[in-house]
C-alpha positions, 0 to 999 in steps of 0.5 A: 318091585325090584328097582334093579337095572337089567343089562340089555343081555338080561332083557333079551333073555327075558324077552326070549323066554316070553317069545318061547311061550312063558307067560308075561305074568310068570316072568314078571313075578320071576324077575320081580318086574311090573308087567308094563316094563316087560311090555315096554321091553318087548315093544322096543325089541320088536321095533328096534331090535337089540338096540332098543333094549340099550339105555337111552338116558345118557344119549338124551342127557348129552343131546340136552346139554348140547342144546343148553336145556339140561342143567343137572340137579340144582344145588340146594345150598348156594347163594342162588338157591330157590329155597330162601332158608337154604340160602341163609344156611349157605351164607351162615356156613360161609361166615363160619368158614371165614371165622375159621370154625371147624368143618365138623362143628359147622356141620353139626351146628347148621344141620348139614353134612360135612360133605356139603360144608366141604363143597361150599368151602371148595367153591369159595376157593 
């Protein structure tokens, strides 16, 4: 399917087409959406109105952060990374930075992106 994000207005237009008699299977094909997604949108619309079509993820993340539950995505290359190999890579990058090696050379030698090397370097400062 599409993986595209629809605005609340676009969702409402699609639901209104359904309400006016266009079949959900036709709408699913037309907009390249799973039937399940359309049914979920309609259920939210019928239960909560147009507010139900708005994204709730940002609100959920804010609530979770305030409760201290949401920590965000873990950093792969860090001194406390879960993967022991990535911890070793991190310590190797730190040693190379301390030796004054060039960022691009470190990235190539270790097999990570320059952006990751820069992130590690900025964390050290």
